[in-house]
CHARMM internal coordinates of N, CA and C (Angstrom, degrees):
IC EDIT
DIST 1 N 1 CA 1.4536
DIST 1 CA 1 C 1.5294
ANGL 1 N 1 CA 1 C 111.09
DIST 1 C 2 N 1.3578
ANGL 1 CA 1 C 2 N 115.28
DIHE 1 N 1 CA 1 C 2 N -37.36
DIST 2 N 2 CA 1.4776
ANGL 1 C 2 N 2 CA 118.50
DIHE 1 CA 1 C 2 N 2 CA 179.30
DIST 2 CA 2 C 1.5082
ANGL 2 N 2 CA 2 C 110.44
DIHE 1 C 2 N 2 CA 2 C -62.05
DIST 2 C 3 N 1.3230
ANGL 2 CA 2 C 3 N 116.73
DIHE 2 N 2 CA 2 C 3 N -45.50
DIST 3 N 3 CA 1.4625
ANGL 2 C 3 N 3 CA 121.47
DIHE 2 CA 2 C 3 N 3 CA -178.25
DIST 3 CA 3 C 1.5277
ANGL 3 N 3 CA 3 C 109.63
DIHE 2 C 3 N 3 CA 3 C -63.84
DIST 3 C 4 N 1.3230
ANGL 3 CA 3 C 4 N 117.59
DIHE 3 N 3 CA 3 C 4 N -44.31
DIST 4 N 4 CA 1.4649
ANGL 3 C 4 N 4 CA 120.97
DIHE 3 CA 3 C 4 N 4 CA 179.01
DIST 4 CA 4 C 1.5251
ANGL 4 N 4 CA 4 C 110.04
DIHE 3 C 4 N 4 CA 4 C -61.61
DIST 4 C 5 N 1.3305
ANGL 4 CA 4 C 5 N 115.72
DIHE 4 N 4 CA 4 C 5 N -43.62
DIST 5 N 5 CA 1.4667
ANGL 4 C 5 N 5 CA 121.32
DIHE 4 CA 4 C 5 N 5 CA 179.26
DIST 5 CA 5 C 1.5100
ANGL 5 N 5 CA 5 C 112.83
DIHE 4 C 5 N 5 CA 5 C -61.33
DIST 5 C 6 N 1.3338
ANGL 5 CA 5 C 6 N 116.46
DIHE 5 N 5 CA 5 C 6 N -33.42
DIST 6 N 6 CA 1.4725
ANGL 5 C 6 N 6 CA 120.58
DIHE 5 CA 5 C 6 N 6 CA -179.56
DIST 6 CA 6 C 1.5312
ANGL 6 N 6 CA 6 C 111.88
DIHE 5 C 6 N 6 CA 6 C -78.20
DIST 6 C 7 N 1.3191
ANGL 6 CA 6 C 7 N 117.66
DIHE 6 N 6 CA 6 C 7 N -18.16
DIST 7 N 7 CA 1.4733
ANGL 6 C 7 N 7 CA 121.77
DIHE 6 CA 6 C 7 N 7 CA -173.89
DIST 7 CA 7 C 1.5109
ANGL 7 N 7 CA 7 C 114.70
DIHE 6 C 7 N 7 CA 7 C -117.76
DIST 7 C 8 N 1.3383
ANGL 7 CA 7 C 8 N 117.69
DIHE 7 N 7 CA 7 C 8 N 6.79
DIST 8 N 8 CA 1.4521
ANGL 7 C 8 N 8 CA 120.41
DIHE 7 CA 7 C 8 N 8 CA -175.03
DIST 8 CA 8 C 1.5334
ANGL 8 N 8 CA 8 C 110.20
DIHE 7 C 8 N 8 CA 8 C -152.04
DIST 8 C 9 N 1.3317
ANGL 8 CA 8 C 9 N 114.77
DIHE 8 N 8 CA 8 C 9 N 157.51
DIST 9 N 9 CA 1.4594
ANGL 8 C 9 N 9 CA 120.85
DIHE 8 CA 8 C 9 N 9 CA 173.18
DIST 9 CA 9 C 1.5262
ANGL 9 N 9 CA 9 C 106.31
DIHE 8 C 9 N 9 CA 9 C -122.65
DIST 9 C 10 N 1.3308
ANGL 9 CA 9 C 10 N 115.66
DIHE 9 N 9 CA 9 C 10 N 132.02
DIST 10 N 10 CA 1.4409
ANGL 9 C 10 N 10 CA 122.15
DIHE 9 CA 9 C 10 N 10 CA 177.94
DIST 10 CA 10 C 1.5223
ANGL 10 N 10 CA 10 C 108.88
DIHE 9 C 10 N 10 CA 10 C -106.80
DIST 10 C 11 N 1.3369
ANGL 10 CA 10 C 11 N 116.80
DIHE 10 N 10 CA 10 C 11 N 120.82
DIST 11 N 11 CA 1.4458
ANGL 10 C 11 N 11 CA 122.57
DIHE 10 CA 10 C 11 N 11 CA 177.68
DIST 11 CA 11 C 1.5286
ANGL 11 N 11 CA 11 C 108.51
DIHE 10 C 11 N 11 CA 11 C -99.21
DIST 11 C 12 N 1.3325
ANGL 11 CA 11 C 12 N 115.71
DIHE 11 N 11 CA 11 C 12 N 124.94
DIST 12 N 12 CA 1.4647
ANGL 11 C 12 N 12 CA 121.39
DIHE 11 CA 11 C 12 N 12 CA -179.35
DIST 12 CA 12 C 1.5340
ANGL 12 N 12 CA 12 C 107.55
DIHE 11 C 12 N 12 CA 12 C -129.98
DIST 12 C 13 N 1.3326
ANGL 12 CA 12 C 13 N 115.33
DIHE 12 N 12 CA 12 C 13 N 179.36
DIST 13 N 13 CA 1.4559
ANGL 12 C 13 N 13 CA 119.91
DIHE 12 CA 12 C 13 N 13 CA 177.97
DIST 13 CA 13 C 1.5273
ANGL 13 N 13 CA 13 C 108.44
DIHE 12 C 13 N 13 CA 13 C -148.62
DIST 13 C 14 N 1.3028
ANGL 13 CA 13 C 14 N 115.93
DIHE 13 N 13 CA 13 C 14 N 136.72
DIST 14 N 14 CA 1.4520
ANGL 13 C 14 N 14 CA 122.21
DIHE 13 CA 13 C 14 N 14 CA 177.96
DIST 14 CA 14 C 1.5306
ANGL 14 N 14 CA 14 C 109.73
DIHE 13 C 14 N 14 CA 14 C -51.85
DIST 14 C 15 N 1.3131
ANGL 14 CA 14 C 15 N 116.85
DIHE 14 N 14 CA 14 C 15 N 131.07
DIST 15 N 15 CA 1.4484
ANGL 14 C 15 N 15 CA 121.87
DIHE 14 CA 14 C 15 N 15 CA 178.92
DIST 15 CA 15 C 1.5311
ANGL 15 N 15 CA 15 C 114.51
DIHE 14 C 15 N 15 CA 15 C 86.78
DIST 15 C 16 N 1.3255
ANGL 15 CA 15 C 16 N 116.85
DIHE 15 N 15 CA 15 C 16 N 2.36
DIST 16 N 16 CA 1.4750
ANGL 15 C 16 N 16 CA 121.14
DIHE 15 CA 15 C 16 N 16 CA -179.38
DIST 16 CA 16 C 1.5122
ANGL 16 N 16 CA 16 C 108.78
DIHE 15 C 16 N 16 CA 16 C -87.02
DIST 16 C 17 N 1.3354
ANGL 16 CA 16 C 17 N 116.98
DIHE 16 N 16 CA 16 C 17 N 111.51
DIST 17 N 17 CA 1.4655
ANGL 16 C 17 N 17 CA 122.56
DIHE 16 CA 16 C 17 N 17 CA -177.36
DIST 17 CA 17 C 1.5294
ANGL 17 N 17 CA 17 C 110.98
DIHE 16 C 17 N 17 CA 17 C -63.87
DIST 17 C 18 N 1.3141
ANGL 17 CA 17 C 18 N 117.84
DIHE 17 N 17 CA 17 C 18 N -41.78
DIST 18 N 18 CA 1.4780
ANGL 17 C 18 N 18 CA 120.84
DIHE 17 CA 17 C 18 N 18 CA 178.74
DIST 18 CA 18 C 1.5169
ANGL 18 N 18 CA 18 C 110.08
DIHE 17 C 18 N 18 CA 18 C -63.98
DIST 18 C 19 N 1.3208
ANGL 18 CA 18 C 19 N 117.50
DIHE 18 N 18 CA 18 C 19 N -34.14
DIST 19 N 19 CA 1.4780
ANGL 18 C 19 N 19 CA 120.94
DIHE 18 CA 18 C 19 N 19 CA 178.54
DIST 19 CA 19 C 1.5345
ANGL 19 N 19 CA 19 C 109.99
DIHE 18 C 19 N 19 CA 19 C -65.47
DIST 19 C 20 N 1.3279
ANGL 19 CA 19 C 20 N 114.82
DIHE 19 N 19 CA 19 C 20 N -41.38
DIST 20 N 20 CA 1.4652
ANGL 19 C 20 N 20 CA 119.63
DIHE 19 CA 19 C 20 N 20 CA 178.23
DIST 20 CA 20 C 1.5249
ANGL 20 N 20 CA 20 C 109.89
DIHE 19 C 20 N 20 CA 20 C -62.72
DIST 20 C 21 N 1.3174
ANGL 20 CA 20 C 21 N 116.06
DIHE 20 N 20 CA 20 C 21 N -40.55
DIST 21 N 21 CA 1.4648
ANGL 20 C 21 N 21 CA 121.72
DIHE 20 CA 20 C 21 N 21 CA 177.93
DIST 21 CA 21 C 1.5278
ANGL 21 N 21 CA 21 C 110.98
DIHE 20 C 21 N 21 CA 21 C -61.09
DIST 21 C 22 N 1.3495
ANGL 21 CA 21 C 22 N 115.49
DIHE 21 N 21 CA 21 C 22 N -44.00
DIST 22 N 22 CA 1.4671
ANGL 21 C 22 N 22 CA 120.55
DIHE 21 CA 21 C 22 N 22 CA 179.65
DIST 22 CA 22 C 1.5443
ANGL 22 N 22 CA 22 C 109.04
DIHE 21 C 22 N 22 CA 22 C -61.28
DIST 22 C 23 N 1.3090
ANGL 22 CA 22 C 23 N 117.87
DIHE 22 N 22 CA 22 C 23 N -46.63
DIST 23 N 23 CA 1.4393
ANGL 22 C 23 N 23 CA 121.68
DIHE 22 CA 22 C 23 N 23 CA -178.42
DIST 23 CA 23 C 1.5463
ANGL 23 N 23 CA 23 C 111.00
DIHE 22 C 23 N 23 CA 23 C -65.66
DIST 23 C 24 N 1.3350
ANGL 23 CA 23 C 24 N 117.34
DIHE 23 N 23 CA 23 C 24 N -34.85
DIST 24 N 24 CA 1.4575
ANGL 23 C 24 N 24 CA 121.51
DIHE 23 CA 23 C 24 N 24 CA 179.76
DIST 24 CA 24 C 1.5173
ANGL 24 N 24 CA 24 C 111.37
DIHE 23 C 24 N 24 CA 24 C -62.39
DIST 24 C 25 N 1.3244
ANGL 24 CA 24 C 25 N 118.25
DIHE 24 N 24 CA 24 C 25 N -31.26
DIST 25 N 25 CA 1.4669
ANGL 24 C 25 N 25 CA 121.49
DIHE 24 CA 24 C 25 N 25 CA 178.19
DIST 25 CA 25 C 1.5177
ANGL 25 N 25 CA 25 C 111.58
DIHE 24 C 25 N 25 CA 25 C -58.97
DIST 25 C 26 N 1.3338
ANGL 25 CA 25 C 26 N 116.67
DIHE 25 N 25 CA 25 C 26 N -30.12
DIST 26 N 26 CA 1.4610
ANGL 25 C 26 N 26 CA 121.14
DIHE 25 CA 25 C 26 N 26 CA -178.34
DIST 26 CA 26 C 1.5265
ANGL 26 N 26 CA 26 C 113.31
DIHE 25 C 26 N 26 CA 26 C -91.84
DIST 26 C 27 N 1.3380
ANGL 26 CA 26 C 27 N 117.27
DIHE 26 N 26 CA 26 C 27 N -12.31
DIST 27 N 27 CA 1.4509
ANGL 26 C 27 N 27 CA 121.50
DIHE 26 CA 26 C 27 N 27 CA 178.90
DIST 27 CA 27 C 1.5237
ANGL 27 N 27 CA 27 C 111.50
DIHE 26 C 27 N 27 CA 27 C 53.55
DIST 27 C 28 N 1.3308
ANGL 27 CA 27 C 28 N 117.85
DIHE 27 N 27 CA 27 C 28 N -130.98
DIST 28 N 28 CA 1.4563
ANGL 27 C 28 N 28 CA 123.32
DIHE 27 CA 27 C 28 N 28 CA -178.10
DIST 28 CA 28 C 1.5338
ANGL 28 N 28 CA 28 C 112.21
DIHE 27 C 28 N 28 CA 28 C -67.16
DIST 28 C 29 N 1.3316
ANGL 28 CA 28 C 29 N 117.20
DIHE 28 N 28 CA 28 C 29 N -15.52
DIST 29 N 29 CA 1.4730
ANGL 28 C 29 N 29 CA 121.16
DIHE 28 CA 28 C 29 N 29 CA -177.92
DIST 29 CA 29 C 1.5233
ANGL 29 N 29 CA 29 C 112.85
DIHE 28 C 29 N 29 CA 29 C -82.39
DIST 29 C 30 N 1.3305
ANGL 29 CA 29 C 30 N 117.62
DIHE 29 N 29 CA 29 C 30 N 0.20
DIST 30 N 30 CA 1.4636
ANGL 29 C 30 N 30 CA 121.56
DIHE 29 CA 29 C 30 N 30 CA 176.55
DIST 30 CA 30 C 1.5230
ANGL 30 N 30 CA 30 C 111.39
DIHE 29 C 30 N 30 CA 30 C -55.24
DIST 30 C 31 N 1.3321
ANGL 30 CA 30 C 31 N 116.61
DIHE 30 N 30 CA 30 C 31 N -30.59
DIST 31 N 31 CA 1.4668
ANGL 30 C 31 N 31 CA 121.79
DIHE 30 CA 30 C 31 N 31 CA -179.01
DIST 31 CA 31 C 1.5156
ANGL 31 N 31 CA 31 C 112.13
DIHE 30 C 31 N 31 CA 31 C -60.04
DIST 31 C 32 N 1.3261
ANGL 31 CA 31 C 32 N 118.59
DIHE 31 N 31 CA 31 C 32 N -22.05
DIST 32 N 32 CA 1.4753
ANGL 31 C 32 N 32 CA 122.05
DIHE 31 CA 31 C 32 N 32 CA -179.53
DIST 32 CA 32 C 1.5240
ANGL 32 N 32 CA 32 C 112.69
DIHE 31 C 32 N 32 CA 32 C -84.95
DIST 32 C 33 N 1.3231
ANGL 32 CA 32 C 33 N 117.11
DIHE 32 N 32 CA 32 C 33 N -11.07
DIST 33 N 33 CA 1.4750
ANGL 32 C 33 N 33 CA 120.39
DIHE 32 CA 32 C 33 N 33 CA -176.61
DIST 33 CA 33 C 1.5297
ANGL 33 N 33 CA 33 C 110.64
DIHE 32 C 33 N 33 CA 33 C -81.59
DIST 33 C 34 N 1.3159
ANGL 33 CA 33 C 34 N 114.34
DIHE 33 N 33 CA 33 C 34 N 152.28
DIST 34 N 34 CA 1.4555
ANGL 33 C 34 N 34 CA 122.26
DIHE 33 CA 33 C 34 N 34 CA 175.67
DIST 34 CA 34 C 1.5157
ANGL 34 N 34 CA 34 C 106.29
DIHE 33 C 34 N 34 CA 34 C -93.51
DIST 34 C 35 N 1.3420
ANGL 34 CA 34 C 35 N 117.05
DIHE 34 N 34 CA 34 C 35 N 96.58
DIST 35 N 35 CA 1.4830
ANGL 34 C 35 N 35 CA 122.63
DIHE 34 CA 34 C 35 N 35 CA -172.32
DIST 35 CA 35 C 1.5053
ANGL 35 N 35 CA 35 C 111.11
DIHE 34 C 35 N 35 CA 35 C -111.47
DIST 35 C 36 N 1.3480
ANGL 35 CA 35 C 36 N 115.39
DIHE 35 N 35 CA 35 C 36 N 132.34
DIST 36 N 36 CA 1.4699
ANGL 35 C 36 N 36 CA 122.07
DIHE 35 CA 35 C 36 N 36 CA 173.23
DIST 36 CA 36 C 1.5026
ANGL 36 N 36 CA 36 C 107.08
DIHE 35 C 36 N 36 CA 36 C -115.98
DIST 36 C 37 N 1.3486
ANGL 36 CA 36 C 37 N 117.29
DIHE 36 N 36 CA 36 C 37 N 122.16
DIST 37 N 37 CA 1.4560
ANGL 36 C 37 N 37 CA 121.28
DIHE 36 CA 36 C 37 N 37 CA 178.24
DIST 37 CA 37 C 1.5317
ANGL 37 N 37 CA 37 C 108.46
DIHE 36 C 37 N 37 CA 37 C -93.83
DIST 37 C 38 N 1.3160
ANGL 37 CA 37 C 38 N 115.98
DIHE 37 N 37 CA 37 C 38 N 109.35
DIST 38 N 38 CA 1.4672
ANGL 37 C 38 N 38 CA 121.49
DIHE 37 CA 37 C 38 N 38 CA -174.28
DIST 38 CA 38 C 1.5199
ANGL 38 N 38 CA 38 C 112.59
DIHE 37 C 38 N 38 CA 38 C -70.43
DIST 38 C 39 N 1.3200
ANGL 38 CA 38 C 39 N 118.45
DIHE 38 N 38 CA 38 C 39 N -12.52
DIST 39 N 39 CA 1.4740
ANGL 38 C 39 N 39 CA 120.53
DIHE 38 CA 38 C 39 N 39 CA 174.36
DIST 39 CA 39 C 1.5173
ANGL 39 N 39 CA 39 C 109.53
DIHE 38 C 39 N 39 CA 39 C -69.66
DIST 39 C 40 N 1.3528
ANGL 39 CA 39 C 40 N 116.44
DIHE 39 N 39 CA 39 C 40 N -42.02
DIST 40 N 40 CA 1.4503
ANGL 39 C 40 N 40 CA 121.95
DIHE 39 CA 39 C 40 N 40 CA -178.18
DIST 40 CA 40 C 1.5370
ANGL 40 N 40 CA 40 C 114.21
DIHE 39 C 40 N 40 CA 40 C -94.86
DIST 40 C 41 N 1.3241
ANGL 40 CA 40 C 41 N 115.35
DIHE 40 N 40 CA 40 C 41 N -23.17
DIST 41 N 41 CA 1.4764
ANGL 40 C 41 N 41 CA 120.17
DIHE 40 CA 40 C 41 N 41 CA -175.43
DIST 41 CA 41 C 1.5191
ANGL 41 N 41 CA 41 C 111.05
DIHE 40 C 41 N 41 CA 41 C -123.87
DIST 41 C 42 N 1.3292
ANGL 41 CA 41 C 42 N 116.62
DIHE 41 N 41 CA 41 C 42 N 53.13
DIST 42 N 42 CA 1.4782
ANGL 41 C 42 N 42 CA 121.17
DIHE 41 CA 41 C 42 N 42 CA -177.73
DIST 42 CA 42 C 1.5143
ANGL 42 N 42 CA 42 C 112.72
DIHE 41 C 42 N 42 CA 42 C -53.32
DIST 42 C 43 N 1.3190
ANGL 42 CA 42 C 43 N 116.40
DIHE 42 N 42 CA 42 C 43 N -37.01
DIST 43 N 43 CA 1.4742
ANGL 42 C 43 N 43 CA 119.65
DIHE 42 CA 42 C 43 N 43 CA -177.18
DIST 43 CA 43 C 1.5381
ANGL 43 N 43 CA 43 C 112.56
DIHE 42 C 43 N 43 CA 43 C -67.08
DIST 43 C 44 N 1.3233
ANGL 43 CA 43 C 44 N 118.09
DIHE 43 N 43 CA 43 C 44 N -15.16
DIST 44 N 44 CA 1.4645
ANGL 43 C 44 N 44 CA 122.24
DIHE 43 CA 43 C 44 N 44 CA 178.17
DIST 44 CA 44 C 1.5298
ANGL 44 N 44 CA 44 C 112.33
DIHE 43 C 44 N 44 CA 44 C -99.07
DIST 44 C 45 N 1.3214
ANGL 44 CA 44 C 45 N 116.88
DIHE 44 N 44 CA 44 C 45 N 12.02
DIST 45 N 45 CA 1.4505
ANGL 44 C 45 N 45 CA 120.80
DIHE 44 CA 44 C 45 N 45 CA -173.19
DIST 45 CA 45 C 1.5410
ANGL 45 N 45 CA 45 C 113.72
DIHE 44 C 45 N 45 CA 45 C -121.13
DIST 45 C 46 N 1.3103
ANGL 45 CA 45 C 46 N 117.09
DIHE 45 N 45 CA 45 C 46 N 26.46
DIST 46 N 46 CA 1.4723
ANGL 45 C 46 N 46 CA 119.55
DIHE 45 CA 45 C 46 N 46 CA 176.57
DIST 46 CA 46 C 1.5254
ANGL 46 N 46 CA 46 C 109.04
DIHE 45 C 46 N 46 CA 46 C -59.46
DIST 46 C 47 N 1.3072
ANGL 46 CA 46 C 47 N 116.25
DIHE 46 N 46 CA 46 C 47 N 133.01
DIST 47 N 47 CA 1.4526
ANGL 46 C 47 N 47 CA 121.16
DIHE 46 CA 46 C 47 N 47 CA 177.89
DIST 47 CA 47 C 1.5275
ANGL 47 N 47 CA 47 C 114.66
DIHE 46 C 47 N 47 CA 47 C 85.72
DIST 47 C 48 N 1.3322
ANGL 47 CA 47 C 48 N 116.45
DIHE 47 N 47 CA 47 C 48 N -2.44
DIST 48 N 48 CA 1.4635
ANGL 47 C 48 N 48 CA 120.75
DIHE 47 CA 47 C 48 N 48 CA 177.43
DIST 48 CA 48 C 1.5217
ANGL 48 N 48 CA 48 C 107.82
DIHE 47 C 48 N 48 CA 48 C -95.77
DIST 48 C 49 N 1.3391
ANGL 48 CA 48 C 49 N 115.81
DIHE 48 N 48 CA 48 C 49 N 111.42
DIST 49 N 49 CA 1.4643
ANGL 48 C 49 N 49 CA 120.39
DIHE 48 CA 48 C 49 N 49 CA -175.57
DIST 49 CA 49 C 1.5143
ANGL 49 N 49 CA 49 C 112.65
DIHE 48 C 49 N 49 CA 49 C -100.24
DIST 49 C 50 N 1.3388
ANGL 49 CA 49 C 50 N 116.80
DIHE 49 N 49 CA 49 C 50 N -17.65
DIST 50 N 50 CA 1.4542
ANGL 49 C 50 N 50 CA 121.47
DIHE 49 CA 49 C 50 N 50 CA -178.24
DIST 50 CA 50 C 1.5249
ANGL 50 N 50 CA 50 C 108.57
DIHE 49 C 50 N 50 CA 50 C -148.59
DIST 50 C 51 N 1.3099
ANGL 50 CA 50 C 51 N 115.53
DIHE 50 N 50 CA 50 C 51 N 154.70
DIST 51 N 51 CA 1.4732
ANGL 50 C 51 N 51 CA 119.42
DIHE 50 CA 50 C 51 N 51 CA 176.19
DIST 51 CA 51 C 1.5059
ANGL 51 N 51 CA 51 C 109.48
DIHE 50 C 51 N 51 CA 51 C -127.91
DIST 51 C 52 N 1.3206
ANGL 51 CA 51 C 52 N 119.98
DIHE 51 N 51 CA 51 C 52 N 147.01
DIST 52 N 52 CA 1.4488
ANGL 51 C 52 N 52 CA 125.68
DIHE 51 CA 51 C 52 N 52 CA -0.39
DIST 52 CA 52 C 1.5520
ANGL 52 N 52 CA 52 C 112.91
DIHE 51 C 52 N 52 CA 52 C -75.91
DIST 52 C 53 N 1.2933
ANGL 52 CA 52 C 53 N 115.13
DIHE 52 N 52 CA 52 C 53 N 146.23
DIST 53 N 53 CA 1.4566
ANGL 52 C 53 N 53 CA 122.11
DIHE 52 CA 52 C 53 N 53 CA 172.95
DIST 53 CA 53 C 1.5084
ANGL 53 N 53 CA 53 C 108.79
DIHE 52 C 53 N 53 CA 53 C -131.56
DIST 53 C 54 N 1.3185
ANGL 53 CA 53 C 54 N 116.13
DIHE 53 N 53 CA 53 C 54 N 132.90
DIST 54 N 54 CA 1.4609
ANGL 53 C 54 N 54 CA 122.17
DIHE 53 CA 53 C 54 N 54 CA 173.60
DIST 54 CA 54 C 1.5252
ANGL 54 N 54 CA 54 C 108.82
DIHE 53 C 54 N 54 CA 54 C -103.09
DIST 54 C 55 N 1.3233
ANGL 54 CA 54 C 55 N 117.46
DIHE 54 N 54 CA 54 C 55 N 138.52
DIST 55 N 55 CA 1.4589
ANGL 54 C 55 N 55 CA 122.76
DIHE 54 CA 54 C 55 N 55 CA 169.97
DIST 55 CA 55 C 1.5112
ANGL 55 N 55 CA 55 C 106.69
DIHE 54 C 55 N 55 CA 55 C -112.89
DIST 55 C 56 N 1.3204
ANGL 55 CA 55 C 56 N 114.88
DIHE 55 N 55 CA 55 C 56 N 117.77
DIST 56 N 56 CA 1.4721
ANGL 55 C 56 N 56 CA 121.57
DIHE 55 CA 55 C 56 N 56 CA -177.35
DIST 56 CA 56 C 1.5346
ANGL 56 N 56 CA 56 C 106.93
DIHE 55 C 56 N 56 CA 56 C -135.78
DIST 56 C 57 N 1.3161
ANGL 56 CA 56 C 57 N 116.43
DIHE 56 N 56 CA 56 C 57 N 120.78
DIST 57 N 57 CA 1.4819
ANGL 56 C 57 N 57 CA 121.51
DIHE 56 CA 56 C 57 N 57 CA -179.16
DIST 57 CA 57 C 1.5356
ANGL 57 N 57 CA 57 C 111.22
DIHE 56 C 57 N 57 CA 57 C 51.07
DIST 57 C 58 N 1.3317
ANGL 57 CA 57 C 58 N 116.42
DIHE 57 N 57 CA 57 C 58 N 44.54
DIST 58 N 58 CA 1.4655
ANGL 57 C 58 N 58 CA 123.24
DIHE 57 CA 57 C 58 N 58 CA 179.09
DIST 58 CA 58 C 1.5209
ANGL 58 N 58 CA 58 C 113.76
DIHE 57 C 58 N 58 CA 58 C 64.75
DIST 58 C 59 N 1.3337
ANGL 58 CA 58 C 59 N 117.52
DIHE 58 N 58 CA 58 C 59 N 11.79
DIST 59 N 59 CA 1.4540
ANGL 58 C 59 N 59 CA 122.33
DIHE 58 CA 58 C 59 N 59 CA 174.41
DIST 59 CA 59 C 1.5137
ANGL 59 N 59 CA 59 C 108.74
DIHE 58 C 59 N 59 CA 59 C -102.84
DIST 59 C 60 N 1.3458
ANGL 59 CA 59 C 60 N 116.63
DIHE 59 N 59 CA 59 C 60 N 146.26
DIST 60 N 60 CA 1.4586
ANGL 59 C 60 N 60 CA 121.92
DIHE 59 CA 59 C 60 N 60 CA -178.94
DIST 60 CA 60 C 1.5213
ANGL 60 N 60 CA 60 C 109.38
DIHE 59 C 60 N 60 CA 60 C -107.48
DIST 60 C 61 N 1.3324
ANGL 60 CA 60 C 61 N 115.83
DIHE 60 N 60 CA 60 C 61 N 128.60
DIST 61 N 61 CA 1.4554
ANGL 60 C 61 N 61 CA 122.51
DIHE 60 CA 60 C 61 N 61 CA 177.27
DIST 61 CA 61 C 1.5359
ANGL 61 N 61 CA 61 C 107.56
DIHE 60 C 61 N 61 CA 61 C -121.27
DIST 61 C 62 N 1.3192
ANGL 61 CA 61 C 62 N 116.46
DIHE 61 N 61 CA 61 C 62 N 112.17
DIST 62 N 62 CA 1.4535
ANGL 61 C 62 N 62 CA 121.99
DIHE 61 CA 61 C 62 N 62 CA -176.02
DIST 62 CA 62 C 1.5167
ANGL 62 N 62 CA 62 C 110.12
DIHE 61 C 62 N 62 CA 62 C -97.24
DIST 62 C 63 N 1.3330
ANGL 62 CA 62 C 63 N 115.61
DIHE 62 N 62 CA 62 C 63 N 138.47
DIST 63 N 63 CA 1.4699
ANGL 62 C 63 N 63 CA 121.00
DIHE 62 CA 62 C 63 N 63 CA 178.17
DIST 63 CA 63 C 1.5162
ANGL 63 N 63 CA 63 C 111.46
DIHE 62 C 63 N 63 CA 63 C 100.27
DIST 63 C 64 N 1.3368
ANGL 63 CA 63 C 64 N 114.66
DIHE 63 N 63 CA 63 C 64 N 172.69
DIST 64 N 64 CA 1.4503
ANGL 63 C 64 N 64 CA 121.20
DIHE 63 CA 63 C 64 N 64 CA -179.25
DIST 64 CA 64 C 1.5286
ANGL 64 N 64 CA 64 C 108.22
DIHE 63 C 64 N 64 CA 64 C -69.24
DIST 64 C 65 N 1.3328
ANGL 64 CA 64 C 65 N 116.73
DIHE 64 N 64 CA 64 C 65 N 129.54
DIST 65 N 65 CA 1.4731
ANGL 64 C 65 N 65 CA 123.27
DIHE 64 CA 64 C 65 N 65 CA -179.90
DIST 65 CA 65 C 1.5257
ANGL 65 N 65 CA 65 C 108.60
DIHE 64 C 65 N 65 CA 65 C -114.46
DIST 65 C 66 N 1.3199
ANGL 65 CA 65 C 66 N 115.36
DIHE 65 N 65 CA 65 C 66 N 142.35
DIST 66 N 66 CA 1.4719
ANGL 65 C 66 N 66 CA 118.93
DIHE 65 CA 65 C 66 N 66 CA 176.47
DIST 66 CA 66 C 1.5238
ANGL 66 N 66 CA 66 C 109.34
DIHE 65 C 66 N 66 CA 66 C -72.92
DIST 66 C 67 N 1.3143
ANGL 66 CA 66 C 67 N 115.58
DIHE 66 N 66 CA 66 C 67 N 156.87
DIST 67 N 67 CA 1.4726
ANGL 66 C 67 N 67 CA 119.82
DIHE 66 CA 66 C 67 N 67 CA 178.48
DIST 67 CA 67 C 1.5235
ANGL 67 N 67 CA 67 C 109.18
DIHE 66 C 67 N 67 CA 67 C -62.77
DIST 67 C 68 N 1.3303
ANGL 67 CA 67 C 68 N 117.59
DIHE 67 N 67 CA 67 C 68 N -35.70
DIST 68 N 68 CA 1.4757
ANGL 67 C 68 N 68 CA 120.41
DIHE 67 CA 67 C 68 N 68 CA 178.73
DIST 68 CA 68 C 1.5319
ANGL 68 N 68 CA 68 C 110.65
DIHE 67 C 68 N 68 CA 68 C -60.13
DIST 68 C 69 N 1.3471
ANGL 68 CA 68 C 69 N 115.75
DIHE 68 N 68 CA 68 C 69 N -47.15
DIST 69 N 69 CA 1.4609
ANGL 68 C 69 N 69 CA 119.52
DIHE 68 CA 68 C 69 N 69 CA 179.13
DIST 69 CA 69 C 1.5142
ANGL 69 N 69 CA 69 C 111.33
DIHE 68 C 69 N 69 CA 69 C -61.42
DIST 69 C 70 N 1.3342
ANGL 69 CA 69 C 70 N 116.01
DIHE 69 N 69 CA 69 C 70 N -44.96
DIST 70 N 70 CA 1.4692
ANGL 69 C 70 N 70 CA 120.94
DIHE 69 CA 69 C 70 N 70 CA -179.82
DIST 70 CA 70 C 1.5166
ANGL 70 N 70 CA 70 C 111.10
DIHE 69 C 70 N 70 CA 70 C -60.66
DIST 70 C 71 N 1.3370
ANGL 70 CA 70 C 71 N 117.46
DIHE 70 N 70 CA 70 C 71 N -39.21
DIST 71 N 71 CA 1.4681
ANGL 70 C 71 N 71 CA 120.78
DIHE 70 CA 70 C 71 N 71 CA 176.58
DIST 71 CA 71 C 1.5105
ANGL 71 N 71 CA 71 C 110.48
DIHE 70 C 71 N 71 CA 71 C -61.97
DIST 71 C 72 N 1.3188
ANGL 71 CA 71 C 72 N 116.53
DIHE 71 N 71 CA 71 C 72 N -42.04
DIST 72 N 72 CA 1.4543
ANGL 71 C 72 N 72 CA 121.80
DIHE 71 CA 71 C 72 N 72 CA 179.20
DIST 72 CA 72 C 1.5345
ANGL 72 N 72 CA 72 C 111.12
DIHE 71 C 72 N 72 CA 72 C -65.23
DIST 72 C 73 N 1.3448
ANGL 72 CA 72 C 73 N 116.07
DIHE 72 N 72 CA 72 C 73 N -47.89
DIST 73 N 73 CA 1.4757
ANGL 72 C 73 N 73 CA 120.39
DIHE 72 CA 72 C 73 N 73 CA -179.14
DIST 73 CA 73 C 1.5048
ANGL 73 N 73 CA 73 C 112.53
DIHE 72 C 73 N 73 CA 73 C -61.85
DIST 73 C 74 N 1.3596
ANGL 73 CA 73 C 74 N 117.18
DIHE 73 N 73 CA 73 C 74 N -36.40
DIST 74 N 74 CA 1.4660
ANGL 73 C 74 N 74 CA 120.58
DIHE 73 CA 73 C 74 N 74 CA -175.75
DIST 74 CA 74 C 1.5023
ANGL 74 N 74 CA 74 C 112.55
DIHE 73 C 74 N 74 CA 74 C -92.83
DIST 74 C 75 N 1.3130
ANGL 74 CA 74 C 75 N 118.59
DIHE 74 N 74 CA 74 C 75 N -9.50
DIST 75 N 75 CA 1.4708
ANGL 74 C 75 N 75 CA 121.79
DIHE 74 CA 74 C 75 N 75 CA -176.62
DIST 75 CA 75 C 1.5210
ANGL 75 N 75 CA 75 C 112.71
DIHE 74 C 75 N 75 CA 75 C 75.36
DIST 75 C 76 N 1.3358
ANGL 75 CA 75 C 76 N 116.68
DIHE 75 N 75 CA 75 C 76 N 22.34
DIST 76 N 76 CA 1.4811
ANGL 75 C 76 N 76 CA 120.83
DIHE 75 CA 75 C 76 N 76 CA -179.86
DIST 76 CA 76 C 1.5079
ANGL 76 N 76 CA 76 C 111.22
DIHE 75 C 76 N 76 CA 76 C -86.42
END
COOR INIT
IC SEED 1 N 1 CA 1 C
IC BUILD
């Protein structure tokens, strides 16, 4: 989770069930992720049309992603 957090940004939104699901995959390790909540930080969410969205190496991945996929995308 630390490595993923250092190499990716997760965009979520308050009340987003899929976002909650994404965070649940990480359990207590969610604290290591780089998370932007677009409900509270709209000005930091330009180009984000849906949540959850991951930005990894300037690529956008929309929807819930498995930890295995995230490790592959980030090189972790």
